[in-house]
SEBAMI-492197 format. One record per residue: x, y, z of N, C-alpha, C in turn. Coordinates in steps of 0.001 Angstrom, whole numbers. Example, Ala and Ser with C-alpha at 12.3 -4.5 7.8 and 13.67 -1.06 7.14 Angstrom:
% residues 2
PT,nc1,nc2,nc3,cac1,cac2,cac3,cc1,cc2,cc3
PT,13190,-5690,7800,12300,-4500,7800,13200,-3300,7800
PT,12850,-2250,7080,13670,-1060,7140,12900,30,7870
This chain:
% residues 259
PT,nc1,nc2,nc3,cac1,cac2,cac3,cc1,cc2,cc3
PT,837,-1195,0,0,0,0,875,1249,0
PT,311,2365,-419,1061,3598,-634,530,4709,262
PT,1447,5464,882,1115,6721,1535,1676,7825,656
PT,788,8605,51,1203,9714,-805,1183,10989,30
PT,2357,11548,280,2458,12690,1187,2293,14036,494
PT,1992,14043,-802,1978,15306,-1546,831,15315,-2544
PT,-363,15604,-2059,-1570,15667,-2880,-2287,16975,-2534
PT,-3003,17536,-3492,-3730,18790,-3253,-5172,18666,-3733
PT,-6081,19297,-2985,-7488,19371,-3354,-7814,20756,-3909
PT,-9020,20880,-4425,-9560,22103,-5010,-8949,22357,-6384
PT,-8955,23606,-6830,-8595,23937,-8209,-7252,24651,-8275
PT,-6378,24172,-9141,-5159,24893,-9455,-5568,26208,-10111
PT,-5031,27352,-9657,-5571,28641,-10096,-5441,28921,-11585
PT,-4581,28227,-12305,-4230,28649,-13642,-4740,27737,-14751
PT,-5272,26576,-14400,-5887,25718,-15408,-6636,24587,-14694
PT,-7573,23976,-15380,-8256,22808,-14852,-7352,21591,-14976
PT,-7475,20695,-13983,-6665,19488,-13949,-7559,18261,-13916
PT,-7089,17183,-14491,-7788,15911,-14370,-7577,15382,-12951
PT,-8647,15357,-12171,-8532,14931,-10781,-8757,16058,-9792
PT,-9215,17236,-10268,-9407,18341,-9330,-10797,18358,-8693
PT,-11578,17315,-8920,-12808,17086,-8150,-12507,16004,-7123
PT,-12807,16276,-5859,-12356,15383,-4788,-12830,13940,-4945
PT,-14099,13664,-5265,-14500,12261,-5426,-13683,11539,-6497
PT,-13419,12222,-7625,-12615,11615,-8691,-11190,11367,-8218
PT,-10630,12343,-7505,-9271,12207,-6988,-9162,11002,-6065
PT,-10108,10854,-5138,-10073,9732,-4200,-10208,8404,-4934
PT,-11092,8363,-5919,-11282,7126,-6683,-10000,6731,-7412
PT,-9352,7700,-8035,-8143,7396,-8796,-7001,6961,-7882
PT,-6855,7615,-6744,-5808,7215,-5807,-6066,5816,-5265
PT,-7300,5532,-4936,-7644,4209,-4402,-7314,3112,-5397
PT,-7623,3342,-6670,-7351,2340,-7705,-5848,2091,-7862
PT,-5037,3083,-7506,-3587,2932,-7626,-2957,2357,-6356
PT,-3763,2002,-5375,-3232,1387,-4169,-2853,2354,-3076
PT,-3313,3603,-3168,-3023,4582,-2124,-3966,4358,-950
PT,-3392,4078,201,-4200,3867,1404,-4342,5140,2223
PT,-3458,6106,1973,-3485,7360,2734,-2856,8459,1880
PT,-3504,9618,1840,-2975,10756,1087,-2977,11976,1994
PT,-1810,12624,2097,-1699,13851,2872,-2030,15003,1933
PT,-3128,15701,2215,-3653,16660,1248,-3654,18081,1803
PT,-3131,18992,993,-3298,20414,1218,-4337,20936,249
PT,-4419,22249,135,-5398,22861,-763,-4708,23829,-1711
PT,-5034,23728,-3006,-4550,24710,-3963,-5009,26123,-3603
PT,-6162,26229,-2918,-6676,27554,-2550,-5681,28328,-1690
PT,-4842,27601,-935,-3917,28266,-16,-2898,29135,-742
PT,-2692,28896,-2027,-1641,29612,-2751,-1968,31096,-2906
PT,-3209,31421,-3300,-3569,32804,-3587,-4663,33371,-2688
PT,-5416,32529,-2003,-6492,33048,-1155,-5915,33671,113
PT,-6506,34778,548,-6060,35424,1784,-6822,34918,3010
PT,-7993,34366,2809,-8782,33835,3927,-8329,32413,4226
PT,-7210,32289,4937,-6646,30975,5202,-7569,30149,6101
PT,-8250,30800,7012,-9202,30066,7844,-10279,29401,7014
PT,-10781,30106,6005,-11782,29535,5114,-11215,28411,4275
PT,-9971,28565,3813,-9301,27504,3051,-9246,26220,3866
PT,-8840,26327,5119,-8699,25138,5962,-10041,24526,6319
PT,-11057,25366,6514,-12390,24840,6814,-12932,24046,5627
PT,-12737,24556,4407,-13200,23835,3216,-12415,22544,3015
PT,-11117,22603,3269,-10293,21401,3149,-10798,20314,4090
PT,-11069,20683,5323,-11553,19711,6293,-12898,19135,5863
PT,-13765,20000,5359,-15093,19547,4918,-14979,18570,3757
PT,-14118,18861,2787,-13923,17961,1655,-13402,16601,2116
PT,-12473,16608,3051,-11920,15342,3543,-12983,14528,4282
PT,-13811,15190,5050,-14846,14478,5793,-15941,13944,4878
PT,-16289,14698,3847,-17391,14293,2970,-16981,13244,1953
PT,-15738,13316,1486,-15341,12461,376,-14144,11563,658
PT,-13430,11813,1740,-12134,11179,1901,-12132,9805,2491
PT,-13200,9419,3205,-13181,8131,3881,-11987,8057,4823
PT,-11256,6970,4755,-10051,6822,5582,-8780,7202,4829
PT,-8926,7721,3611,-7751,7965,2776,-7147,9345,3010
PT,-7965,10397,3023,-7450,11758,3027,-7104,12230,4436
PT,-5871,12712,4593,-5444,13344,5838,-5144,14807,5535
PT,-5933,15731,6083,-5771,17140,5725,-4566,17781,6400
PT,-3808,18541,5614,-2701,19355,6106,-3084,20812,5865
PT,-3361,21527,6925,-3835,22893,6795,-2767,23858,6332
PT,-3213,24989,5797,-2304,26033,5339,-2084,27062,6438
PT,-912,27665,6438,-615,28825,7278,108,29852,6425
PT,-218,31111,6648,533,32213,6059,948,33138,7198
PT,2194,33036,7657,2603,33811,8826,2720,35308,8576
PT,2514,35741,7342,2528,37172,7041,1134,37785,7166
PT,153,36968,7462,-1207,37473,7686,-1507,37498,9181
PT,-2415,38372,9603,-2762,38423,11029,-3370,37106,11511
PT,-3149,36803,12777,-3799,35672,13464,-3410,34310,12904
PT,-2200,34190,12347,-1787,32863,11888,-1704,31883,13053
PT,-1431,32407,14255,-1393,31521,15430,-2759,30879,15678
PT,-3827,31639,15439,-5175,31086,15592,-5456,30052,14501
PT,-4967,30286,13295,-5125,29281,12232,-4427,27985,12623
PT,-3244,28084,13227,-2540,26884,13681,-3316,26183,14785
PT,-3838,26959,15717,-4613,26348,16809,-5808,25578,16259
PT,-6513,26171,15311,-7679,25499,14742,-7276,24210,14019
PT,-6176,24276,13268,-5719,23077,12559,-5490,21925,13529
PT,-4879,22227,14662,-4502,21182,15611,-5662,20805,16521
PT,-6292,21787,17130,-7281,21511,18164,-8677,21248,17609
PT,-9099,22016,16628,-10462,21858,16102,-10540,20784,15020
PT,-9512,20705,14168,-9558,19793,13033,-8695,18544,13209
PT,-7877,18518,14236,-7010,17359,14506,-6153,17009,13296
PT,-5611,18018,12652,-4748,17793,11490,-3360,17362,11947
PT,-2737,16432,11236,-1403,15972,11640,-285,16894,11212
PT,-569,17875,10354,485,18738,9886,-47,19958,9161
PT,887,20811,8755,560,22023,8013,1432,22065,6759
PT,969,22799,5760,1705,22933,4504,1928,24415,4221
PT,3186,24788,3969,3561,26181,3766,3950,26437,2318
PT,3679,27672,1866,4050,28122,518,4792,29449,648
PT,6022,29444,1152,6728,30711,1383,6927,31556,134
PT,7140,30926,-1013,7373,31719,-2219,6115,32457,-2662
PT,4978,31780,-2669,3731,32445,-3051,3274,33445,-1991
PT,3598,33192,-741,3198,34100,346,4242,35160,630
PT,5339,35120,-94,6332,36193,-140,7004,36456,1211
PT,7585,35404,1766,8473,35587,2906,9645,34631,2762
PT,10749,35008,3348,11951,34194,3338,12023,33375,4631
PT,12757,32274,4586,12922,31480,5801,13783,32195,6827
PT,14477,33239,6413,15244,34059,7345,14370,35049,8104
PT,13119,35203,7694,12194,36093,8403,11938,35534,9802
PT,12071,36352,10855,11853,35845,12220,10503,35157,12416
PT,9503,35520,11622,8188,34918,11812,8201,33439,11432
PT,9088,33049,10502,9163,31628,10171,9726,30828,11337
PT,10757,31346,11997,11302,30670,13176,10240,30549,14260
PT,9428,31589,14405,8337,31548,15387,7324,30469,15024
PT,6984,30393,13740,6039,29373,13279,6607,27976,13497
PT,7871,27780,13153,8486,26462,13307,8482,26038,14771
PT,8770,26967,15657,8760,26666,17087,7357,26284,17550
PT,6350,27031,17107,4972,26762,17516,4498,25406,17002
PT,4850,25072,15766,4453,23782,15205,5147,22639,15924
PT,6450,22811,16227,7185,21770,16941,6597,21541,18327
PT,6202,22612,18981,5618,22489,20315,4315,21708,20289
PT,3596,21791,19178,2322,21072,19050,2502,19692,18417
PT,3711,19363,17990,3994,18026,17476,3498,17751,16080
PT,3228,18797,15290,2707,18581,13942,3833,18647,12916
PT,3633,17984,11798,4587,17980,10695,4485,19303,9941
PT,5607,19856,9553,5635,21056,8722,6110,20662,7324
PT,5230,20800,6345,5605,20576,4953,5906,21926,4303
PT,7021,22020,3616,7354,23222,2855,7287,22871,1376
PT,6361,23485,675,6283,23297,-777,7333,24208,-1399
PT,8483,23637,-1727,9609,24429,-2218,9287,25049,-3567
PT,8548,24348,-4379,8043,24869,-5648,6758,24119,-5944
PT,6007,24601,-6929,4811,23891,-7350,4911,23419,-8797
PT,5547,24201,-9631,5703,23833,-11031,6965,24494,-11570
PT,7402,24041,-12722,8557,24612,-13394,8333,26107,-13628
PT,9329,26925,-13316,9176,28364,-13496,8873,28742,-14945
PT,9266,27903,-15887,9019,28213,-17301,7554,28090,-17674
PT,6771,27389,-16883,5350,27221,-17189,4464,28139,-16360
PT,5050,28970,-15514,4256,29824,-14639,3624,30989,-15400
PT,2478,31424,-14900,1827,32591,-15477,2755,33792,-15319
PT,2898,34612,-16361,3868,35719,-16288,3583,36732,-15187
PT,2345,36828,-14721,2026,37762,-13639,2219,37146,-12259
PT,2483,35837,-12209,2638,35162,-10920,3894,34296,-10990
PT,5041,34924,-10884,6320,34223,-10896,6707,33879,-9456
PT,6938,32621,-9197,7290,32175,-7844,8485,31236,-7931
PT,9697,31764,-7797,10882,30901,-7837,10904,29961,-6644
PT,11660,28874,-6711,11730,27953,-5570,12168,28658,-4295
PT,11701,28161,-3185,12044,28719,-1882,13548,28564,-1639
PT,14179,29603,-1144,15584,29548,-761,15689,28824,582
PT,16315,27653,580,16383,26807,1773,17700,26946,2537
PT,18516,27919,2168,19854,28037,2748,19823,28093,4268
PT,18887,28814,4827,18848,29022,6280,18197,27871,7037
PT,17571,26943,6333,16762,25936,7012,17542,25031,7966
PT,18714,24492,7596,19399,23601,8534,19657,24231,9900
PT,20102,25469,9932,20367,26112,11220,19086,26318,12017
PT,18003,26633,11343,16727,26801,12032,16242,25484,12628
PT,16415,24402,11884,15979,23095,12380,16811,22673,13585
PT,18100,22990,13564,18961,22638,14700,18475,23264,15998
PT,17871,24446,15897,17377,25139,17090,16053,24570,17586
PT,15426,23723,16761,14123,23139,17124,14225,21622,17011
PT,14840,20957,17981,15062,19509,17860,13780,18685,17779
PT,12648,19253,18208,11381,18512,18131,10679,18686,16790
PT,11229,19547,15924,10562,19829,14648,10649,18644,13699
PT,9588,18456,12928,9549,17457,11857,9161,18175,10565
PT,10042,18132,9574,9802,18837,8321,9866,17886,7143
PT,9016,18172,6165,9104,17473,4889,9210,18500,3779
PT,10170,18311,2907,10331,19176,1746,9611,18553,558
PT,8688,19306,-21,7929,18865,-1186,8465,19573,-2431
PT,8540,18852,-3530,8908,19457,-4818,10228,20234,-4699
PT,11196,19636,-4062,12432,20324,-3689,13546,20181,-4716
PT,13441,19227,-5635,14546,18868,-6517,15097,20053,-7320
PT,14254,20924,-7898,14824,22046,-8664,15710,22961,-7823
PT,15442,23058,-6533,16198,23961,-5674,17473,23343,-5128
PT,17506,22017,-4960,18608,21393,-4221,19338,20290,-4982
PT,18976,20014,-6208,19507,18821,-6866,21028,18856,-7016
PT,21615,20049,-7098,23068,20145,-7264,23785,20441,-5944
PT,23045,20454,-4852,23637,20770,-3558,23728,19530,-2690
PT,24595,19588,-1707,24681,18514,-731,23459,18548,172
PT,22905,17387,433,21744,17293,1311,22134,16960,2748
PT,23420,16746,2973,23860,16273,4272,23559,17269,5383
PT,23648,18562,5104,23366,19559,6139,21938,19449,6634
PT,21005,19119,5746,19610,18965,6149,19426,17697,6974
PT,20099,16637,6562,20015,15374,7293,20582,15532,8704
PT,21728,16203,8813,22379,16368,10109,21620,17316,11032
PT,20853,18225,10453,20179,19243,11264,19086,18668,12143
PT,18374,17667,11647,17254,17120,12415,16354,16272,11532
PT,15092,16193,11909,14135,15316,11228,13585,15993,9979
PT,14376,15979,8913,13977,16553,7627,13808,15414,6629
PT,12677,15411,5931,12335,14341,4999,12150,14927,3603
PT,12307,14072,2590,12304,14517,1199,11332,13654,395
PT,10439,14308,-372,9554,13525,-1224,10208,13330,-2593
PT,9616,12491,-3434,10230,12136,-4726,9522,12776,-5912
PT,8577,13676,-5676,7705,14131,-6760,8453,14768,-7920
PT,9523,15515,-7648,10233,16203,-8727,11600,15598,-9022
PT,11917,14475,-8392,13192,13810,-8664,13183,13323,-10110
PT,14230,13620,-10851,14245,13349,-12287,14888,12005,-12606
PT,14362,11369,-13634,14958,10143,-14156,14442,8887,-13484
PT,14386,7803,-14266,13913,6528,-13747,14798,6047,-12597
PT,16106,6272,-12724,17017,5846,-11670,17224,6912,-10598
PT,16524,8034,-10726,16709,9122,-9781,16354,8754,-8364
PT,15303,7961,-8180,14890,7570,-6838,15941,6704,-6170
PT,16488,5758,-6907,17533,4908,-6338,18766,5726,-5981
PT,19134,6665,-6854,20288,7518,-6553,20031,8367,-5315
PT,18789,8841,-5161,18450,9628,-3980,18574,8796,-2714
PT,18150,7539,-2786,18256,6654,-1621,19714,6370,-1278
PT,20609,6513,-2254,22040,6367,-1981,22613,7624,-1337
PT,22033,8791,-1676,22521,10057,-1119,22022,10304,299
PT,20897,9721,641,20236,10017,1905,20045,8745,2722
PT,19911,8871,4045,19457,7717,4812,18095,7258,4287
PT,17913,5980,4154,16694,5445,3537,15430,5899,4255
PT,15523,6121,5562,14336,6486,6331,13918,7944,6127
PT,14703,8718,5362,14367,10134,5151,13658,10389,3825
PT,13409,9373,3037,12776,9554,1731,11343,9033,1791
PT,10388,9819,1284,8982,9434,1325,8359,9606,-58
PT,7289,8889,-284,6598,8956,-1563,5738,10216,-1607
PT,5829,10935,-2705,4971,12092,-2946,4806,12280,-4435
PT,3593,12559,-4880,3315,12629,-6322,3057,14039,-6840
PT,2670,14976,-5960,2190,16300,-6372,976,16178,-7298
PT,174,15154,-7069,-1063,14926,-7816,-2147,15859,-7258
PT,-3004,16436,-8109,-3163,16208,-9550,-2403,17188,-10442
PT,-1561,18057,-9858,-792,18958,-10708,173,18171,-11581
PT,782,17130,-11006,1609,16200,-11763,851,14890,-11945
PT,1291,14090,-12870,701,12777,-13088,1098,11829,-11949
PT,123,11157,-11367,437,10169,-10337,1241,9022,-10933
PT,937,8671,-12182,1639,7556,-12827,3138,7810,-12921
PT,3534,9078,-13056,4964,9384,-13161,5684,9016,-11877
PT,5077,9340,-10730,5691,8988,-9443,5712,7481,-9250
PT,4633,6828,-9651,4564,5377,-9490,5593,4682,-10375
PT,5803,5198,-11581,6793,4610,-12489,8199,4712,-11902
PT,8476,5816,-11219,9785,5951,-10572,10032,4809,-9595
PT,8974,4393,-8907,9109,3301,-7948,9234,1958,-8651
PT,8407,1761,-9660,8396,471,-10348,9714,197,-11063
PT,10360,1256,-11555,11597,1088,-12315,12845,1439,-11501
PT,12694,1617,-10196,13805,2096,-9372,14877,1040,-9127
PT,14490,-230,-9160,15438,-1285,-8842,15731,-1421,-7361
PT,14958,-759,-6525,15179,-832,-5084,14774,-2200,-4559
PT,15469,-2658,-3534,15076,-3880,-2848,13704,-3672,-2220
PT,12968,-4757,-2050,11589,-4649,-1587,11476,-3986,-218
PT,12425,-4245,689,12323,-3635,2011,12503,-2120,1941
PT,13443,-1668,1092,13634,-228,935,12468,417,196
PT,11904,-310,-761,10741,207,-1479,9548,372,-535
PT,9349,-586,352,8246,-493,1299,8441,669,2268
PT,9680,890,2690,9965,2042,3547,9549,3336,2857
PT,9918,3471,1592,9648,4697,855,8150,4856,571
PT,7490,3776,220,6081,3849,-162,5145,4106,1012
PT,5485,3600,2186,4561,3784,3302,5207,3864,4668
PT,6244,3082,4917,6761,2962,6273,7294,4259,6849
PT,8083,4988,6074,8686,6220,6582,7630,7264,6911
PT,6648,7422,6026,5602,8420,6261,4778,8079,7499
PT,4396,6833,7631,3589,6447,8793,4339,6659,10096
PT,5652,6502,10062,6447,6608,11276,6507,8031,11804
PT,6398,9044,10921,6533,10412,11382,5204,11083,11702
PT,4097,10378,11482,2808,10950,11864,2732,11141,13374
PT,2117,12224,13835,1949,12416,15282,1267,11214,15915
PT,1843,10744,17011,1273,9618,17732,1675,8264,17223
PT,2469,8219,16124,2888,6934,15562,3871,6259,16495
PT,3848,4941,16507,4806,4155,17282,6085,4031,16496
PT,7197,4410,17105,8479,4352,16408,9153,3023,16642
């Protein structure tokens, strides 16, 4: 079975996607063997009413998700009352994590408010997902250019928060030519495979990183789910390592999971 840690609901702002209706999305994931999908909302990218975004996300998961969809709420620390949005995600909605879009929300990880957010999330035991990018910059709408998030400051920030759990989504364009060891050494930082290039890219990534730090993520429906699945099928990984990547690693970092 598969835990897909990188799925989004609602509508991508710039075009319609196959799978952007929640019932269809759940049906397609189920047919592919996905037992659990960690879902954020495309609405979080441009909407300013983050509380409304999270309320709709929760409603969609409850109405259509069954046992598959696990909602990851959005936070924008540059808007007022983001602390209340975090409280609602954890206390009212029982969400296991949050998903951030620093590039679209126009803040750097060096901004003191990000350190404050990371500390607050770590204190509550929730996973912090950072969507480093969403799509290739060459395909972006000319009025909405969002380069990948600059992750240079992240290792030092994570070192200061030993309880923090972070997952980097769609990170390959930003870090593919850099050493990942600083992130591994800093703390509990995990990497999805959604933008890793090449059939053998996943196996090479597992050689660069501790096996327990790599998780399955498709960026569906913005990307094709089949592309992520093909990376696994053609990876040549041993079955035990493949199982870790497909489900074991993700399940282990969920709040309350037995380690």
